[in-house]
ROGUMI-733152 format. One record per atom (N, C-alpha, C): residue number from 1; atom name; x, y, z. Coordinates in pm, 1 decimal. Layout:
<pts>
(NUM,'CA',(X,Y,Z)) ...
</pts>
This chain:
<pts>
(1,'N',(7918.5,5398.3,21175.5)) (1,'CA',(7874.5,5278.2,21105.5)) (1,'C',(7752.7,5312.9,21021.5)) (2,'N',(7749.2,5256.4,20901.4)) (2,'CA',(7638.5,5279.2,20810.1)) (2,'C',(7605.4,5148.6,20739.7)) (3,'N',(7489.1,5146.8,20678.5)) (3,'CA',(7445.6,5030.0,20601.7)) (3,'C',(7449.1,5064.9,20454.2)) (4,'N',(7517.2,4982.9,20376.4)) (4,'CA',(7529.0,5001.4,20232.3)) (4,'C',(7472.3,4878.9,20161.1)) (5,'N',(7387.4,4907.1,20062.0)) (5,'CA',(7332.2,4802.4,19977.0)) (5,'C',(7411.7,4807.1,19847.2)) (6,'N',(7482.3,4698.9,19817.0)) (6,'CA',(7565.3,4693.2,19696.6)) (6,'C',(7493.8,4618.3,19586.0)) (7,'N',(7470.8,4686.5,19474.1)) (7,'CA',(7423.4,4612.3,19358.2)) (7,'C',(7545.3,4544.3,19298.8)) (8,'N',(7528.1,4460.0,19202.1)) (8,'CA',(7639.8,4378.5,19154.0)) (8,'C',(7751.3,4461.5,19092.0)) (9,'N',(7717.6,4573.3,19027.7)) (9,'CA',(7823.5,4655.8,18967.8)) (9,'C',(7918.1,4709.4,19075.8)) (10,'N',(7866.5,4733.1,19194.2)) (10,'CA',(7951.3,4775.3,19307.8)) (10,'C',(8018.6,4655.7,19372.7)) (11,'N',(7947.1,4546.9,19386.0)) (11,'CA',(8002.8,4426.1,19449.3)) (11,'C',(8125.7,4376.3,19373.4)) (12,'N',(8120.7,4377.2,19243.0)) (12,'CA',(8232.8,4331.7,19160.6)) (12,'C',(8359.8,4410.8,19195.3)) (13,'N',(8345.6,4536.1,19227.2)) (13,'CA',(8460.3,4622.1,19256.3)) (13,'C',(8537.7,4578.3,19380.6)) (14,'N',(8475.9,4495.2,19464.3)) (14,'CA',(8547.0,4438.6,19579.4)) (14,'C',(8641.6,4327.9,19539.5)) (15,'N',(8619.4,4267.6,19423.3)) (15,'CA',(8694.7,4149.2,19383.4)) (15,'C',(8779.1,4169.7,19258.5)) (16,'N',(8738.7,4259.2,19174.0)) (16,'CA',(8811.0,4286.0,19049.6)) (16,'C',(8850.4,4433.5,19048.9)) (17,'N',(8979.0,4457.6,19026.8)) (17,'CA',(9030.0,4594.8,19026.5)) (17,'C',(8977.6,4668.5,18904.1)) (18,'N',(8899.3,4773.4,18930.1)) (18,'CA',(8845.4,4857.5,18824.5)) (18,'C',(8813.8,4994.9,18883.6)) (19,'N',(8774.1,5086.6,18800.3)) (19,'CA',(8740.7,5219.4,18847.8)) (19,'C',(8634.4,5210.0,18958.9)) (20,'N',(8660.1,5276.1,19069.9)) (20,'CA',(8570.1,5274.8,19182.5)) (20,'C',(8600.6,5170.1,19286.7)) (21,'N',(8694.3,5079.7,19259.6)) (21,'CA',(8726.9,4974.2,19355.2)) (21,'C',(8776.2,5030.3,19488.5)) (22,'N',(8862.4,5130.9,19484.1)) (22,'CA',(8915.7,5186.7,19608.4)) (22,'C',(8805.1,5237.7,19699.1)) (23,'N',(8707.1,5301.2,19640.5)) (23,'CA',(8598.5,5357.7,19719.6)) (23,'C',(8511.6,5248.5,19782.7)) (24,'N',(8480.3,5145.4,19708.3)) (24,'CA',(8398.5,5035.9,19761.7)) (24,'C',(8479.4,4956.8,19866.1)) (25,'N',(8608.4,4936.1,19840.8)) (25,'CA',(8692.2,4867.2,19938.5)) (25,'C',(8697.5,4943.7,20070.8)) (26,'N',(8704.1,5075.1,20063.3)) (26,'CA',(8705.2,5157.2,20186.5)) (26,'C',(8572.7,5143.7,20260.9)) (27,'N',(8460.9,5140.5,20188.0)) (27,'CA',(8331.2,5123.8,20253.1)) (27,'C',(8320.3,4988.6,20323.3)) (28,'N',(8376.2,4885.1,20260.9)) (28,'CA',(8362.5,4749.8,20312.3)) (28,'C',(8470.8,4711.0,20411.7)) (29,'N',(8570.5,4794.7,20431.8)) (29,'CA',(8677.2,4761.3,20524.0)) (29,'C',(8622.4,4732.3,20662.6)) (30,'N',(8673.4,4627.6,20724.6)) (30,'CA',(8625.7,4591.8,20858.6)) (30,'C',(8645.0,4706.9,20956.7)) (31,'N',(8749.9,4783.0,20938.3)) (31,'CA',(8777.4,4894.9,21030.3)) (31,'C',(8669.8,5002.0,21021.1)) (32,'N',(8594.7,5006.0,20911.7)) (32,'CA',(8489.4,5107.1,20897.0)) (32,'C',(8365.9,5070.7,20980.7)) (33,'N',(8351.7,4943.7,21013.8)) (33,'CA',(8236.3,4891.0,21087.6)) (33,'C',(8105.2,4909.1,21009.9)) (34,'N',(8113.9,4936.4,20881.0)) (34,'CA',(7994.7,4946.1,20797.8)) (34,'C',(7936.2,4807.5,20776.1)) (35,'N',(7806.0,4803.8,20753.7)) (35,'CA',(7738.8,4679.4,20717.9)) (35,'C',(7711.2,4680.1,20569.0)) (36,'N',(7723.5,4563.2,20505.9)) (36,'CA',(7702.3,4546.9,20362.5)) (36,'C',(7586.9,4452.5,20338.1)) (37,'N',(7491.1,4496.6,20259.5)) (37,'CA',(7378.2,4413.0,20223.0)) (37,'C',(7379.4,4391.2,20071.5)) (38,'N',(7339.9,4271.0,20032.3)) (38,'CA',(7325.6,4237.8,19890.4)) (38,'C',(7200.3,4154.0,19871.9)) (39,'N',(7157.4,4144.5,19749.8)) (39,'CA',(7048.4,4053.7,19715.0)) (39,'C',(7111.4,3919.2,19677.8)) (40,'N',(7047.8,3810.0,19714.5)) (40,'CA',(7105.4,3676.7,19687.7)) (40,'C',(7134.2,3657.2,19538.7)) (41,'N',(7057.2,3722.9,19453.7)) (41,'CA',(7078.4,3715.6,19309.0)) (41,'C',(7219.2,3760.7,19269.6)) (42,'N',(7281.0,3843.9,19349.1)) (42,'CA',(7414.7,3895.2,19319.7)) (42,'C',(7517.0,3783.1,19309.6)) (43,'N',(7490.7,3670.2,19375.3)) (43,'CA',(7581.7,3556.3,19365.3)) (43,'C',(7599.4,3511.4,19219.9)) (44,'N',(7489.7,3504.0,19149.9)) (44,'CA',(7492.2,3459.4,19011.2)) (44,'C',(7554.6,3567.0,18923.4)) (45,'N',(7516.8,3691.6,18946.4)) (45,'CA',(7570.0,3801.0,18865.8)) (45,'C',(7720.0,3816.7,18886.7)) (46,'N',(7767.4,3807.0,19011.7)) (46,'CA',(7911.6,3819.0,19037.7)) (46,'C',(7986.8,3705.2,18970.9)) (47,'N',(7937.2,3584.0,18987.8)) (47,'CA',(8002.1,3468.8,18924.7)) (47,'C',(8010.4,3487.9,18772.5)) (48,'N',(7902.6,3534.8,18713.3)) (48,'CA',(7901.5,3560.0,18570.0)) (48,'C',(8005.5,3664.2,18530.4)) (49,'N',(8014.5,3771.6,18607.8)) (49,'CA',(8110.5,3877.3,18577.1)) (49,'C',(8254.7,3827.7,18585.7)) (50,'N',(8283.5,3746.8,18686.2)) (50,'CA',(8420.2,3696.0,18702.5)) (50,'C',(8450.9,3592.1,18596.2)) (51,'N',(8360.1,3500.6,18572.8)) (51,'CA',(8384.3,3398.7,18468.8)) (51,'C',(8396.3,3462.4,18329.1)) (52,'N',(8320.2,3568.7,18303.9)) (52,'CA',(8329.6,3639.1,18175.5)) (52,'C',(8471.3,3698.1,18159.0)) (53,'N',(8522.7,3756.6,18266.8)) (53,'CA',(8659.1,3811.3,18262.0)) (53,'C',(8761.3,3700.5,18241.2)) (54,'N',(8736.5,3587.3,18302.2)) (54,'CA',(8826.6,3471.2,18282.4)) (54,'C',(8825.2,3426.4,18136.1)) (55,'N',(8704.8,3411.6,18080.7)) (55,'CA',(8692.6,3366.8,17941.4)) (55,'C',(8752.3,3466.1,17842.0)) (56,'N',(8744.8,3593.1,17877.8)) (56,'CA',(8801.1,3698.3,17790.8)) (56,'C',(8951.1,3711.1,17805.9)) (57,'N',(9009.7,3635.2,17898.1)) (57,'CA',(9155.6,3640.4,17918.6)) (57,'C',(9202.1,3752.6,18007.8)) (58,'N',(9107.5,3821.8,18074.8)) (58,'CA',(9144.8,3932.3,18163.0)) (58,'C',(9201.6,3885.3,18295.5)) (59,'N',(9158.0,3769.1,18341.6)) (59,'CA',(9212.0,3711.8,18465.9)) (59,'C',(9231.6,3561.2,18445.5)) (60,'N',(9338.0,3505.3,18505.2)) (60,'CA',(9361.8,3361.7,18491.8)) (60,'C',(9256.3,3279.6,18565.4)) (61,'N',(9238.4,3155.1,18523.4)) (61,'CA',(9138.4,3066.6,18583.2)) (61,'C',(9160.8,3050.6,18733.9)) (62,'N',(9285.9,3036.0,18774.7)) (62,'CA',(9315.7,3019.5,18917.3)) (62,'C',(9271.3,3141.8,18996.3)) (63,'N',(9296.7,3260.1,18944.2)) (63,'CA',(9255.1,3384.0,19010.5)) (63,'C',(9102.7,3392.9,19019.2)) (64,'N',(9036.1,3357.2,18909.9)) (64,'CA',(8888.2,3359.2,18909.9)) (64,'C',(8835.0,3268.7,19020.3)) (65,'N',(8889.5,3149.2,19031.6)) (65,'CA',(8844.4,3055.3,19135.5)) (65,'C',(8872.9,3109.6,19275.4)) (66,'N',(8988.1,3171.8,19293.9)) (66,'CA',(9022.0,3230.3,19423.8)) (66,'C',(8926.0,3344.5,19459.0)) (67,'N',(8892.4,3427.7,19361.4)) (67,'CA',(8799.0,3536.5,19385.0)) (67,'C',(8660.6,3483.6,19423.5)) (68,'N',(8615.5,3380.6,19353.6)) (68,'CA',(8485.7,3321.8,19384.2)) (68,'C',(8484.8,3255.3,19522.9)) (69,'N',(8596.1,3192.1,19560.1)) (69,'CA',(8607.6,3134.4,19694.0)) (69,'C',(8603.3,3244.1,19800.2)) (70,'N',(8673.9,3353.7,19774.7)) (70,'CA',(8673.2,3465.0,19869.9)) (70,'C',(8531.8,3520.8,19885.2)) (71,'N',(8462.1,3534.4,19774.0)) (71,'CA',(8324.3,3583.4,19781.1)) (71,'C',(8238.4,3489.7,19865.3)) (72,'N',(8251.8,3358.3,19848.3)) (72,'CA',(8172.2,3262.8,19924.9)) (72,'C',(8199.6,3279.1,20074.5)) (73,'N',(8326.3,3298.2,20111.3)) (73,'CA',(8357.4,3320.2,20252.6)) (73,'C',(8292.0,3448.9,20303.2)) (74,'N',(8298.1,3553.4,20222.4)) (74,'CA',(8236.7,3681.2,20260.6)) (74,'C',(8085.3,3671.5,20267.6)) (75,'N',(8027.9,3592.3,20179.6)) (75,'CA',(7883.5,3573.9,20178.2)) (75,'C',(7835.6,3513.6,20310.6)) (76,'N',(7916.4,3426.4,20364.8)) (76,'CA',(7882.8,3361.0,20491.0)) (76,'C',(7913.6,3447.8,20612.6)) (77,'N',(8009.2,3539.8,20599.5)) (77,'CA',(8053.2,3612.0,20718.3)) (77,'C',(8039.8,3763.8,20712.9)) (78,'N',(8034.1,3821.6,20595.3)) (78,'CA',(8043.7,3966.9,20584.8)) (78,'C',(7917.2,4034.4,20531.6)) (79,'N',(7846.5,3966.1,20441.6)) (79,'CA',(7731.2,4027.7,20376.8)) (79,'C',(7600.9,3980.3,20438.2)) (80,'N',(7507.9,4071.7,20448.6)) (80,'CA',(7369.8,4035.0,20480.9)) (80,'C',(7301.8,4016.8,20346.4)) (81,'N',(7269.7,3892.1,20313.1)) (81,'CA',(7209.4,3862.0,20183.6)) (81,'C',(7060.4,3837.1,20204.1)) (82,'N',(6981.3,3906.4,20126.1)) (82,'CA',(6836.7,3884.6,20133.1)) (82,'C',(6791.0,3804.5,20011.3)) (83,'N',(6695.8,3716.8,20036.4)) (83,'CA',(6644.0,3629.4,19931.6)) (83,'C',(6554.0,3707.7,19836.3)) (84,'N',(6549.1,3661.0,19712.9)) (84,'CA',(6454.0,3714.9,19615.4)) (84,'C',(6319.8,3648.8,19646.2)) (85,'N',(6220.8,3731.5,19671.3)) (85,'CA',(6086.9,3681.2,19703.8)) (85,'C',(5987.9,3726.6,19597.8)) (86,'N',(5867.2,3671.3,19605.3)) (86,'CA',(5761.3,3716.7,19514.1)) (86,'C',(5732.6,3864.9,19536.0)) (87,'N',(5741.2,3910.6,19658.8)) (87,'CA',(5717.9,4052.4,19687.8)) (87,'C',(5821.6,4139.3,19617.9)) (88,'N',(5946.5,4098.2,19622.5)) (88,'CA',(6051.9,4172.9,19551.9)) (88,'C',(6026.8,4172.7,19402.3)) (89,'N',(5985.0,4060.0,19348.5)) (89,'CA',(5955.6,4053.7,19204.7)) (89,'C',(5838.0,4143.5,19168.9)) (90,'N',(5738.4,4151.4,19255.8)) (90,'CA',(5626.0,4242.6,19231.0)) (90,'C',(5673.2,4387.1,19227.6)) (91,'N',(5759.0,4424.1,19321.3)) (91,'CA',(5815.5,4560.9,19322.1)) (91,'C',(5895.9,4583.5,19194.2)) (92,'N',(5975.4,4484.3,19153.6)) (92,'CA',(6056.0,4498.6,19032.5)) (92,'C',(5968.5,4523.8,18910.0)) (93,'N',(5855.5,4456.4,18901.2)) (93,'CA',(5762.7,4478.7,18789.4)) (93,'C',(5713.2,4622.8,18788.0)) (94,'N',(5680.8,4674.1,18905.9)) (94,'CA',(5636.4,4814.1,18915.4)) (94,'C',(5748.1,4909.6,18872.3)) (95,'N',(5871.0,4877.1,18910.7)) (95,'CA',(5985.2,4963.9,18874.5)) (95,'C',(6008.3,4964.0,18724.4)) (96,'N',(5991.9,4848.9,18660.4)) (96,'CA',(6005.6,4841.0,18515.1)) (96,'C',(5899.7,4925.1,18445.9)) (97,'N',(5780.4,4932.0,18506.0)) (97,'CA',(5674.8,5015.7,18448.2)) (97,'C',(5706.2,5164.0,18463.5)) (98,'N',(5777.0,5200.7,18568.5)) (98,'CA',(5807.4,5342.1,18596.3)) (98,'C',(5934.7,5394.9,18532.3)) (99,'N',(6034.0,5307.5,18518.6)) (99,'CA',(6165.9,5350.4,18473.0)) (99,'C',(6216.6,5262.4,18359.7)) (100,'N',(6310.8,5313.4,18285.8)) (100,'CA',(6372.7,5237.5,18178.2)) (100,'C',(6487.9,5155.4,18237.7)) (101,'N',(6451.4,5043.4,18301.7)) (101,'CA',(6549.7,4958.2,18367.8)) (101,'C',(6553.2,4820.5,18304.3)) (102,'N',(6669.9,4759.7,18302.1)) (102,'CA',(6682.4,4619.3,18263.7)) (102,'C',(6621.0,4536.0,18375.8)) (103,'N',(6578.7,4416.9,18344.1)) (103,'CA',(6506.8,4331.9,18439.3)) (103,'C',(6582.9,4310.2,18569.6)) (104,'N',(6707.7,4268.3,18559.9)) (104,'CA',(6783.9,4239.1,18681.9)) (104,'C',(6817.2,4365.9,18760.6)) (105,'N',(6830.9,4477.6,18691.3)) (105,'CA',(6850.6,4603.6,18763.4)) (105,'C',(6726.6,4637.9,18845.0)) (106,'N',(6609.7,4614.5,18787.6)) (106,'CA',(6485.7,4639.4,18859.8)) (106,'C',(6474.5,4548.6,18981.9)) (107,'N',(6517.3,4422.9,18967.7)) (107,'CA',(6514.5,4330.9,19080.5)) (107,'C',(6610.5,4377.4,19189.5)) (108,'N',(6727.8,4426.6,19149.0)) (108,'CA',(6824.1,4478.6,19247.2)) (108,'C',(6764.6,4596.2,19323.2)) (109,'N',(6706.9,4690.5,19252.1)) (109,'CA',(6647.5,4807.4,19317.5)) (109,'C',(6529.5,4765.9,19405.7)) (110,'N',(6453.2,4669.6,19361.9)) (110,'CA',(6341.6,4619.1,19443.6)) (110,'C',(6394.4,4557.1,19573.9)) (111,'N',(6508.6,4489.5,19564.9)) (111,'CA',(6568.8,4435.3,19686.0)) (111,'C',(6607.0,4544.5,19782.9)) (112,'N',(6660.1,4653.8,19729.3)) (112,'CA',(6693.5,4768.5,19814.0)) (112,'C',(6568.7,4825.1,19880.0)) (113,'N',(6464.8,4843.7,19801.6)) (113,'CA',(6339.5,4900.0,19854.4)) (113,'C',(6282.8,4811.1,19965.2)) (114,'N',(6289.7,4681.5,19945.7)) (114,'CA',(6243.4,4587.3,20048.4)) (114,'C',(6327.7,4601.1,20175.6)) (115,'N',(6457.4,4610.1,20159.3)) (115,'CA',(6544.8,4626.0,20275.7)) (115,'C',(6513.5,4755.2,20349.0)) (116,'N',(6498.7,4861.0,20274.9)) (116,'CA',(6470.5,4992.8,20336.4)) (116,'C',(6337.7,4989.6,20412.6)) (117,'N',(6240.5,4916.4,20362.4)) (117,'CA',(6108.7,4911.4,20425.8)) (117,'C',(6107.3,4821.4,20549.9)) (118,'N',(6211.5,4740.3,20565.0)) (118,'CA',(6215.0,4652.0,20681.9)) (118,'C',(6244.0,4735.7,20807.0)) (119,'N',(6230.0,4674.2,20919.0)) (119,'CA',(6242.5,4746.9,21046.7)) (119,'C',(6388.4,4764.6,21085.4)) (120,'N',(6462.2,4838.1,21005.2)) (120,'CA',(6600.7,4867.9,21039.5)) (120,'C',(6611.3,5014.7,21077.4)) (121,'N',(6699.2,5046.3,21170.0)) (121,'CA',(6706.2,5184.8,21216.7)) (121,'C',(6765.8,5282.8,21115.9)) (122,'N',(6858.9,5236.4,21032.7)) (122,'CA',(6926.8,5326.4,20937.8)) (122,'C',(6874.8,5306.0,20795.8)) (123,'N',(6864.5,5414.9,20722.8)) (123,'CA',(6829.3,5405.3,20581.1)) (123,'C',(6955.2,5363.6,20507.1)) (124,'N',(6949.4,5252.4,20434.3)) (124,'CA',(7071.1,5208.9,20362.9)) (124,'C',(7100.5,5299.3,20244.4)) (125,'N',(7227.4,5306.2,20210.4)) (125,'CA',(7272.2,5380.5,20092.4)) (125,'C',(7283.4,5281.5,19977.1)) (126,'N',(7228.0,5317.6,19862.3)) (126,'CA',(7231.1,5233.4,19743.5)) (126,'C',(7359.2,5263.0,19666.9)) (127,'N',(7447.1,5161.4,19655.4)) (127,'CA',(7576.2,5178.4,19588.9)) (127,'C',(7574.3,5105.5,19456.8)) (128,'N',(7605.0,5179.1,19350.4)) (128,'CA',(7588.2,5123.6,19216.3)) (128,'C',(7671.7,5205.1,19117.2)) (129,'N',(7718.0,5139.1,19012.2)) (129,'CA',(7795.1,5207.0,18909.9)) (129,'C',(7717.7,5233.5,18782.0)) (130,'N',(7590.0,5201.7,18779.6)) (130,'CA',(7505.8,5219.7,18660.9)) (130,'C',(7423.6,5348.0,18675.3)) (131,'N',(7440.5,5439.6,18583.2)) (131,'CA',(7377.3,5571.5,18595.7)) (131,'C',(7224.3,5566.2,18589.3)) (132,'N',(7170.0,5483.0,18501.2)) (132,'CA',(7023.2,5472.6,18492.5)) (132,'C',(6964.9,5415.2,18621.2)) (133,'N',(7031.4,5315.4,18674.3)) (133,'CA',(6983.9,5254.1,18798.5)) (133,'C',(6999.3,5350.8,18915.6)) (134,'N',(7108.8,5423.3,18919.1)) (134,'CA',(7126.4,5524.4,19025.1)) (134,'C',(7018.6,5631.4,19018.7)) (135,'N',(6984.9,5673.8,18897.1)) (135,'CA',(6880.7,5777.1,18881.8)) (135,'C',(6745.7,5724.7,18930.2)) (136,'N',(6713.8,5599.6,18896.7)) (136,'CA',(6586.5,5541.6,18941.8)) (136,'C',(6586.4,5529.5,19093.5)) (137,'N',(6697.8,5486.3,19150.5)) (137,'CA',(6707.3,5472.6,19296.2)) (137,'C',(6688.6,5607.6,19364.2)) (138,'N',(6751.8,5710.8,19308.7)) (138,'CA',(6735.6,5845.4,19365.8)) (138,'C',(6590.3,5892.5,19356.8)) (139,'N',(6524.4,5861.3,19245.2)) (139,'CA',(6384.5,5899.4,19231.2)) (139,'C',(6296.1,5823.3,19330.1)) (140,'N',(6341.6,5706.5,19372.7)) (140,'CA',(6269.3,5628.1,19472.6)) (140,'C',(6305.0,5673.3,19615.2)) (141,'N',(6385.7,5779.9,19624.7)) (141,'CA',(6417.3,5835.1,19756.6)) (141,'C',(6537.8,5773.9,19825.0)) (142,'N',(6616.9,5697.4,19751.5)) (142,'CA',(6733.4,5635.1,19812.4)) (142,'C',(6851.6,5730.0,19814.8)) (143,'N',(6925.4,5732.2,19924.8)) (143,'CA',(7055.0,5796.5,19919.6)) (143,'C',(7143.4,5708.7,19829.7)) (144,'N',(7211.6,5768.8,19733.9)) (144,'CA',(7286.7,5689.8,19636.7)) (144,'C',(7434.5,5728.1,19640.8)) (145,'N',(7515.7,5630.0,19597.9)) (145,'CA',(7658.7,5652.1,19588.3)) (145,'C',(7708.2,5584.0,19462.7)) (146,'N',(7770.4,5659.7,19375.1)) (146,'CA',(7837.4,5607.3,19256.5)) (146,'C',(7984.9,5598.9,19290.2)) (147,'N',(8041.2,5478.3,19308.5)) (147,'CA',(8178.3,5468.3,19348.6)) (147,'C',(8278.0,5519.5,19243.2)) (148,'N',(8230.4,5537.6,19122.1)) (148,'CA',(8319.7,5586.1,19014.5)) (148,'C',(8319.4,5738.8,19004.1)) (149,'N',(8229.0,5803.2,19075.8)) (149,'CA',(8218.7,5949.6,19064.1)) (149,'C',(8327.8,6018.4,19145.1)) 
</pts>
Protein backbone atom coordinates (compact mmCIF):
# COMPACT_ATOMS: atom_id res chain seq x y z
CA UNK A 1 0.00 0.00 0.00
CA UNK A 2 1.21 3.48 -0.89
CA UNK A 3 -0.08 7.03 -0.78
CA UNK A 4 -0.47 8.90 -4.07
CA UNK A 5 -1.26 12.59 -4.42
CA UNK A 6 -3.06 13.17 -7.72
CA UNK A 7 -2.96 16.58 -9.30
CA UNK A 8 -5.88 17.26 -11.64
CA UNK A 9 -4.04 16.16 -14.79
CA UNK A 10 -3.72 12.70 -13.20
CA UNK A 11 -7.19 12.74 -11.62
CA UNK A 12 -8.85 13.33 -14.99
CA UNK A 13 -7.26 10.12 -16.27
CA UNK A 14 -9.47 8.16 -13.87
CA UNK A 15 -12.61 9.45 -15.60
CA UNK A 16 -11.66 10.27 -19.18
CA UNK A 17 -9.80 7.79 -21.35
CA UNK A 18 -6.51 9.36 -22.42
CA UNK A 19 -2.81 8.59 -22.44
CA UNK A 20 -1.79 7.43 -18.97
CA UNK A 21 -5.29 6.38 -17.88
CA UNK A 22 -4.34 2.70 -17.53
CA UNK A 23 -1.51 3.54 -15.18
CA UNK A 24 -3.59 5.81 -12.94
CA UNK A 25 -6.47 3.32 -12.93
CA UNK A 26 -4.07 0.61 -11.76
CA UNK A 27 -2.81 2.85 -8.94
CA UNK A 28 -6.36 3.64 -7.83
CA UNK A 29 -7.74 0.10 -8.08
CA UNK A 30 -9.25 -1.03 -4.80
CA UNK A 31 -7.27 -4.26 -5.07
CA UNK A 32 -4.05 -2.24 -4.87
CA UNK A 33 -5.03 -0.92 -1.40
CA UNK A 34 -3.31 2.36 -2.34
CA UNK A 35 -4.58 5.58 -0.83
CA UNK A 36 -5.38 8.56 -3.05
CA UNK A 37 -5.12 12.15 -1.90
CA UNK A 38 -6.27 15.25 -3.77
CA UNK A 39 -6.62 18.94 -3.06
CA UNK A 40 -10.24 20.11 -2.75
CA UNK A 41 -9.54 22.54 -5.60
CA UNK A 42 -9.36 19.53 -7.92
CA UNK A 43 -13.18 19.34 -7.79
CA UNK A 44 -13.43 22.55 -9.77
CA UNK A 45 -10.60 21.68 -12.13
CA UNK A 46 -12.01 18.20 -12.87
CA UNK A 47 -15.48 19.59 -13.49
CA UNK A 48 -14.00 22.18 -15.83
CA UNK A 49 -12.04 19.54 -17.74
CA UNK A 50 -15.08 17.30 -18.19
CA UNK A 51 -17.46 20.12 -19.11
CA UNK A 52 -14.88 21.46 -21.60
CA UNK A 53 -14.78 18.03 -23.27
CA UNK A 54 -18.58 18.01 -23.34
CA UNK A 55 -18.74 21.47 -24.93
CA UNK A 56 -16.12 20.47 -27.50
CA UNK A 57 -18.24 17.45 -28.48
CA UNK A 58 -15.71 14.90 -27.20
CA UNK A 59 -18.18 13.34 -24.77
CA UNK A 60 -22.00 13.44 -24.65
CA UNK A 61 -23.75 15.48 -21.95
CA UNK A 62 -25.15 12.33 -20.31
CA UNK A 63 -21.66 10.81 -20.06
CA UNK A 64 -20.26 14.03 -18.60
CA UNK A 65 -22.95 14.03 -15.91
CA UNK A 66 -22.31 10.36 -15.13
CA UNK A 67 -18.57 11.00 -14.81
CA UNK A 68 -19.17 13.92 -12.46
CA UNK A 69 -21.58 11.82 -10.37
CA UNK A 70 -18.98 9.05 -10.15
CA UNK A 71 -16.37 11.55 -9.04
CA UNK A 72 -18.70 12.86 -6.30
CA UNK A 73 -19.18 9.31 -5.00
CA UNK A 74 -15.42 8.75 -5.04
CA UNK A 75 -14.81 12.08 -3.34
CA UNK A 76 -16.93 10.89 -0.44
CA UNK A 77 -15.54 7.37 -0.26
CA UNK A 78 -12.21 6.96 -2.04
CA UNK A 79 -10.21 10.19 -1.93
CA UNK A 80 -8.65 11.97 1.00
CA UNK A 81 -9.34 15.58 0.05
CA UNK A 82 -7.51 18.36 1.81
CA UNK A 83 -8.85 21.89 1.98
CA UNK A 84 -7.07 24.87 0.47
CA UNK A 85 -5.86 26.93 3.42
CA UNK A 86 -4.03 30.22 3.80
CA UNK A 87 -0.92 28.18 4.64
CA UNK A 88 -1.18 26.31 1.33
CA UNK A 89 -1.62 29.61 -0.51
CA UNK A 90 1.49 30.99 1.22
CA UNK A 91 3.47 27.96 0.07
CA UNK A 92 2.06 28.38 -3.45
CA UNK A 93 3.30 31.99 -3.55
CA UNK A 94 6.78 30.82 -2.58
CA UNK A 95 6.66 28.15 -5.31
CA UNK A 96 5.69 30.73 -7.93
CA UNK A 97 8.73 32.76 -6.87
CA UNK A 98 11.02 29.72 -7.26
CA UNK A 99 9.63 28.02 -10.37
CA UNK A 100 7.91 28.90 -13.61
CA UNK A 101 4.52 27.52 -12.55
CA UNK A 102 0.96 28.52 -13.37
CA UNK A 103 -0.99 29.67 -10.32
CA UNK A 104 -3.17 26.59 -9.88
CA UNK A 105 -0.21 24.28 -10.48
CA UNK A 106 1.61 26.02 -7.65
CA UNK A 107 -1.44 25.56 -5.42
CA UNK A 108 -1.54 21.85 -6.30
CA UNK A 109 2.13 21.40 -5.46
CA UNK A 110 1.67 23.38 -2.25
CA UNK A 111 -1.11 20.98 -1.31
CA UNK A 112 1.27 18.09 -1.82
CA UNK A 113 3.96 19.77 0.30
CA UNK A 114 1.43 20.35 3.07
CA UNK A 115 0.33 16.71 2.96
CA UNK A 116 3.92 15.49 3.04
CA UNK A 117 4.68 17.69 6.05
CA UNK A 118 1.73 16.29 8.00
CA UNK A 119 2.24 13.46 10.43
CA UNK A 120 1.79 10.61 7.97
CA UNK A 121 4.09 7.61 8.00
CA UNK A 122 4.60 7.35 4.22
CA UNK A 123 5.95 9.98 1.86
CA UNK A 124 3.29 10.43 -0.81
CA UNK A 125 4.14 10.13 -4.49
CA UNK A 126 3.21 13.17 -6.60
CA UNK A 127 1.34 11.98 -9.72
CA UNK A 128 1.03 14.47 -12.54
CA UNK A 129 1.08 14.69 -16.33
CA UNK A 130 2.60 18.18 -16.56
CA UNK A 131 6.36 18.18 -17.10
CA UNK A 132 7.05 21.61 -15.58
CA UNK A 133 5.05 20.75 -12.48
CA UNK A 134 6.74 17.34 -12.19
CA UNK A 135 10.15 19.00 -12.42
CA UNK A 136 9.26 21.49 -9.67
CA UNK A 137 7.90 18.68 -7.49
CA UNK A 138 11.09 16.67 -7.98
CA UNK A 139 13.16 19.72 -7.05
CA UNK A 140 11.06 19.98 -3.89
CA UNK A 141 12.12 16.42 -3.05
CA UNK A 142 8.92 14.65 -4.04
CA UNK A 143 8.94 11.18 -5.49
CA UNK A 144 7.15 11.78 -8.79
CA UNK A 145 5.25 9.68 -11.29
CA UNK A 146 4.28 10.74 -14.80
CA UNK A 147 1.51 8.34 -15.81
CA UNK A 148 2.18 9.06 -19.49
CA UNK A 149 5.87 8.09 -19.34
